[in-house]
NUPA-383728 format. One record per atom (N, C-alpha, C): residue number from 1; residue in three letters; atom name; x, y, z. Coordinates in steps of 0.2 Angstrom, whole numbers, plus 5000, padded with zeros to 4 digits. Atoms other than C-alpha are relative to their C-alpha. Layout:
<pts>
   pos   code   site     px     py     pz
   NUM    Ala     CA      X      Y      Z
...
</pts>
This chain:
<pts>
   pos   code   site     px     py     pz
     1    Unk      N   5005   4992   5001
     1    Unk     CA   5000   5001   5000
     1    Unk      C   5002   5004   4999
     2    Unk      N   4995   4994   5003
     2    Unk     CA   5008   5018   4994
     2    Unk      C   5001   5003   5007
     3    Unk      N   5000   4994   4993
     3    Unk     CA   5012   5030   5009
     3    Unk      C   5002   5007   4996
     4    Unk      N   5000   4995   5000
     4    Unk     CA   5008   5046   5008
     4    Unk      C   5005   5005   5003
     5    Unk      N   4996   4997   4995
     5    Unk     CA   5023   5059   5015
     5    Unk      C   4998   5006   4996
     6    Unk      N   5002   4993   5003
     6    Unk     CA   5017   5077   5015
     6    Unk      C   5008   5003   5003
     7    Unk      N   4993   4997   4998
     7    Unk     CA   5034   5087   5010
     7    Unk      C   5001   5008   5005
     8    Unk      N   5001   4996   4995
     8    Unk     CA   5039   5101   5023
     8    Unk      C   4997   5007   4996
     9    Unk      N   5004   4992   5002
     9    Unk     CA   5029   5119   5021
     9    Unk      C   5006   5003   4996
    10    Unk      N   4993   4996   5003
    10    Unk     CA   5040   5131   5012
    10    Unk      C   4997   5002   4994
    11    Unk      N   5001   4996   5004
    11    Unk     CA   5037   5143   4999
    11    Unk      C   5001   4996   4992
    12    Unk      N   5000   5003   5006
    12    Unk     CA   5033   5136   4980
    12    Unk      C   5006   5001   4996
    13    Unk      N   4993   4998   5005
    13    Unk     CA   5047   5145   4972
    13    Unk      C   5007   5001   5001
    14    Unk      N   4995   4997   4996
    14    Unk     CA   5059   5145   4986
    14    Unk      C   5005   4997   4994
    15    Unk      N   4995   5000   5004
    15    Unk     CA   5078   5145   4978
    15    Unk      C   5004   4995   5005
    16    Unk      N   4996   5004   4997
    16    Unk     CA   5091   5131   4985
    16    Unk      C   5008   5006   5000
    17    Unk      N   4994   4996   5000
    17    Unk     CA   5106   5144   4990
    17    Unk      C   5007   4994   5001
    18    Unk      N   4995   5006   4998
    18    Unk     CA   5124   5134   4987
    18    Unk      C   5003   4999   5006
    19    Unk      N   4994   5001   4993
    19    Unk     CA   5132   5138   5004
    19    Unk      C   4996   4997   5006
    20    Unk      N   5005   5004   4996
    20    Unk     CA   5115   5128   5013
    20    Unk      C   5002   4992   4996
    21    Unk      N   4999   5010   5002
    21    Unk     CA   5120   5111   5001
    21    Unk      C   5005   4997   5005
    22    Unk      N   4996   5002   4997
    22    Unk     CA   5132   5105   5011
    22    Unk      C   4997   4998   5008
    23    Unk      N   5002   5002   4995
    23    Unk     CA   5122   5107   5027
    23    Unk      C   4994   4994   5000
    24    Unk      N   5005   5005   5002
    24    Unk     CA   5107   5099   5019
    24    Unk      C   5003   4993   4999
    25    Unk      N   4997   5006   5000
    25    Unk     CA   5117   5085   5014
    25    Unk      C   5001   4996   5006
    26    Unk      N   4999   5003   4993
    26    Unk     CA   5121   5081   5032
    26    Unk      C   4995   4999   5002
    27    Unk      N   5008   5004   4998
    27    Unk     CA   5103   5080   5036
    27    Unk      C   4999   4995   4998
    28    Unk      N   5004   5006   5004
    28    Unk     CA   5098   5070   5022
    28    Unk      C   5004   4993   5003
    29    Unk      N   4997   5005   5000
    29    Unk     CA   5112   5058   5027
    29    Unk      C   4997   4998   5007
    30    Unk      N   5003   5001   4994
    30    Unk     CA   5107   5059   5046
    30    Unk      C   4993   4997   5000
    31    Unk      N   5006   5003   5000
    31    Unk     CA   5089   5056   5043
    31    Unk      C   4999   4994   4997
    32    Unk      N   4998   5007   5002
    32    Unk     CA   5094   5042   5033
    32    Unk      C   5000   4994   5006
    33    Unk      N   4995   5002   4996
    33    Unk     CA   5103   5035   5045
    33    Unk      C   4995   4997   5008
    34    Unk      N   5006   5000   4995
    34    Unk     CA   5089   5038   5061
    34    Unk      C   4996   4994   4999
    35    Unk      N   5007   5003   5002
    35    Unk     CA   5076   5030   5050
    35    Unk      C   5004   4993   4998
    36    Unk      N   4999   5006   5005
    36    Unk     CA   5086   5015   5043
    36    Unk      C   4999   4999   4992
    37    Unk      N   5002   5001   5006
    37    Unk     CA   5086   5020   5026
    37    Unk      C   5007   5000   4996
    38    Unk      N   4997   4999   5006
    38    Unk     CA   5095   5018   5010
    38    Unk      C   5000   5003   4994
    39    Unk      N   5004   4995   5006
    39    Unk     CA   5095   5032   4997
    39    Unk      C   5007   4997   4994
    40    Unk      N   4997   5001   5007
    40    Unk     CA   5099   5025   4979
    40    Unk      C   4998   5005   4996
    41    Unk      N   5002   4995   5007
    41    Unk     CA   5099   5037   4964
    41    Unk      C   5003   4998   4994
    42    Unk      N   4999   5000   5006
    42    Unk     CA   5100   5034   4947
    42    Unk      C   5006   5007   4998
    43    Unk      N   4994   4995   5003
    43    Unk     CA   5114   5041   4936
    43    Unk      C   4999   5007   4997
    44    Unk      N   5000   4995   5003
    44    Unk     CA   5105   5053   4927
    44    Unk      C   4997   5006   5005
    45    Unk      N   5003   4997   4993
    45    Unk     CA   5100   5063   4945
    45    Unk      C   5005   5005   4999
    46    Unk      N   4992   4997   5001
    46    Unk     CA   5109   5078   4946
    46    Unk      C   5005   5001   5004
    47    Unk      N   4991   5005   4995
    47    Unk     CA   5126   5077   4957
    47    Unk      C   4994   5003   5009
    48    Unk      N   5001   4999   4994
    48    Unk     CA   5116   5086   4972
    48    Unk      C   4998   4994   5004
    49    Unk      N   5004   5005   4998
    49    Unk     CA   5106   5071   4974
    49    Unk      C   5004   4995   4998
    50    Unk      N   4996   5007   5002
    50    Unk     CA   5118   5056   4968
    50    Unk      C   5007   5003   5007
    51    Unk      N   4996   4998   4995
    51    Unk     CA   5131   5066   4980
    51    Unk      C   4999   4998   5008
    52    Unk      N   5003   5003   4994
    52    Unk     CA   5119   5061   4995
    52    Unk      C   4998   4994   4999
    53    Unk      N   5002   5007   5001
    53    Unk     CA   5115   5044   4989
    53    Unk      C   5005   4997   5003
    54    Unk      N   4994   5008   4997
    54    Unk     CA   5122   5027   4997
    54    Unk      C   5003   4997   4994
    55    Unk      N   4998   5001   5005
    55    Unk     CA   5124   5021   4980
    55    Unk      C   4997   5004   4993
    56    Unk      N   5001   4996   5006
    56    Unk     CA   5123   5030   4963
    56    Unk      C   5003   4993   4993
    57    Unk      N   4999   5005   5007
    57    Unk     CA   5120   5017   4946
    57    Unk      C   4995   5002   4996
    58    Unk      N   5006   5001   5005
    58    Unk     CA   5110   5012   4932
    58    Unk      C   4995   4997   5003
    59    Unk      N   5004   5002   4997
    59    Unk     CA   5094   5004   4934
    59    Unk      C   5001   4993   5002
    60    Unk      N   5000   5007   4997
    60    Unk     CA   5098   4985   4935
    60    Unk      C   5006   5001   5006
    61    Unk      N   4997   4999   4994
    61    Unk     CA   5113   4991   4947
    61    Unk      C   4996   5001   5006
    62    Unk      N   5005   4999   4994
    62    Unk     CA   5102   5000   4958
    62    Unk      C   4995   4994   5003
    63    Unk      N   5004   5004   4997
    63    Unk     CA   5090   4985   4958
    63    Unk      C   5004   4994   5003
    64    Unk      N   4996   5004   4997
    64    Unk     CA   5104   4974   4962
    64    Unk      C   5000   5001   5009
    65    Unk      N   5000   4997   4994
    65    Unk     CA   5108   4986   4976
    65    Unk      C   4997   5001   5006
    66    Unk      N   5008   5001   4995
    66    Unk     CA   5091   4986   4983
    66    Unk      C   4998   4995   5004
    67    Unk      N   5002   5005   4997
    67    Unk     CA   5091   4969   4985
    67    Unk      C   5005   4999   5004
    68    Unk      N   4995   5002   4996
    68    Unk     CA   5108   4967   4995
    68    Unk      C   4999   5005   5003
    69    Unk      N   4997   4997   4993
    69    Unk     CA   5106   4984   5006
    69    Unk      C   4996   4999   5005
    70    Unk      N   5002   5002   4993
    70    Unk     CA   5104   4982   5024
    70    Unk      C   4995   5006   5000
    71    Unk      N   5006   4995   5000
    71    Unk     CA   5089   4994   5032
    71    Unk      C   4994   4999   4997
    72    Unk      N   5007   5000   5000
    72    Unk     CA   5071   4996   5032
    72    Unk      C   4997   5003   4995
    73    Unk      N   5002   4996   5004
    73    Unk     CA   5069   5008   5021
    73    Unk      C   5004   5000   4993
    74    Unk      N   4995   4999   5009
    74    Unk     CA   5075   5011   5000
    74    Unk      C   4997   5006   5000
    75    Unk      N   5002   4992   5004
    75    Unk     CA   5072   5030   4995
    75    Unk      C   5003   4998   4993
    76    Unk      N   4997   5003   5007
    76    Unk     CA   5075   5026   4977
    76    Unk      C   4998   5006   4996
    77    Unk      N   5000   4994   5007
    77    Unk     CA   5079   5043   4966
    77    Unk      C   5001   4999   4993
    78    Unk      N   5000   5004   5006
    78    Unk     CA   5074   5036   4950
    78    Unk      C   4992   5002   4997
    79    Unk      N   5008   5001   5002
    79    Unk     CA   5057   5033   4940
    79    Unk      C   4998   4993   5004
    80    Unk      N   5004   5002   4998
    80    Unk     CA   5043   5024   4944
    80    Unk      C   5002   4990   5000
    81    Unk      N   4996   5007   5001
    81    Unk     CA   5049   5007   4937
    81    Unk      C   5005   4998   5005
    82    Unk      N   4993   5004   4997
    82    Unk     CA   5066   5005   4947
    82    Unk      C   4996   5000   5005
    83    Unk      N   5002   5001   4992
    83    Unk     CA   5056   5009   4963
    83    Unk      C   4994   4994   5000
    84    Unk      N   5005   5003   5000
    84    Unk     CA   5042   4996   4958
    84    Unk      C   5004   4994   5000
    85    Unk      N   4994   5005   5002
    85    Unk     CA   5057   4984   4953
    85    Unk      C   5001   4999   5008
    86    Unk      N   4997   5000   4994
    86    Unk     CA   5065   4987   4970
    86    Unk      C   4994   4996   5006
    87    Unk      N   5005   5003   4997
    87    Unk     CA   5049   4983   4978
    87    Unk      C   4998   4992   5001
    88    Unk      N   5001   5005   5001
    88    Unk     CA   5046   4967   4971
    88    Unk      C   5005   4996   5002
    89    Unk      N   4992   5004   4997
    89    Unk     CA   5066   4962   4975
    89    Unk      C   4998   5002   5010
    90    Unk      N   4997   4999   4993
    90    Unk     CA   5063   4968   4992
    90    Unk      C   4993   5000   5004
    91    Unk      N   5008   5000   4998
    91    Unk     CA   5044   4964   4999
    91    Unk      C   4999   5003   5009
    92    Unk      N   5000   5001   4992
    92    Unk     CA   5049   4965   5017
    92    Unk      C   5002   5007   5002
    93    Unk      N   4999   4993   5001
    93    Unk     CA   5056   4983   5014
    93    Unk      C   4995   5007   4998
    94    Unk      N   5005   4994   5003
    94    Unk     CA   5047   5000   5011
    94    Unk      C   5003   5005   4995
    95    Unk      N   4995   4998   5008
    95    Unk     CA   5053   5009   4995
    95    Unk      C   4994   5006   5001
    96    Unk      N   5003   4991   5001
    96    Unk     CA   5048   5028   4993
    96    Unk      C   5003   5002   4995
    97    Unk      N   4997   4996   5005
    97    Unk     CA   5050   5038   4979
    97    Unk      C   4999   5008   4999
    98    Unk      N   4999   4993   5000
    98    Unk     CA   5055   5054   4981
    98    Unk      C   4995   5005   4992
    99    Unk      N   5002   4996   5004
    99    Unk     CA   5046   5066   4971
    99    Unk      C   5005   5007   4998
   100    Unk      N   4994   4992   4999
   100    Unk     CA   5062   5079   4965
   100    Unk      C   4997   5003   4994
</pts>
């Protein structure tokens, strides 16, 4: 059953300042660790997403990483079919597909 997560409130047209990126990366990694999550990013994602991911690769490589990854949660930064594949390969894990 899909889980709907509401993003934090903020201005719809907010811009990301370069000086804030390192702190945001640390925060994302800390939250992932606290929640037992592994972040997987497809190689077409922007560098800022790739930099915070635990694993970066193509569709097949990320599917393999999803199956082997520890943790209870997979945050899959890619397209729907990749997250669906991870969900099939890892039915015991919660697979999230962020809206980037």
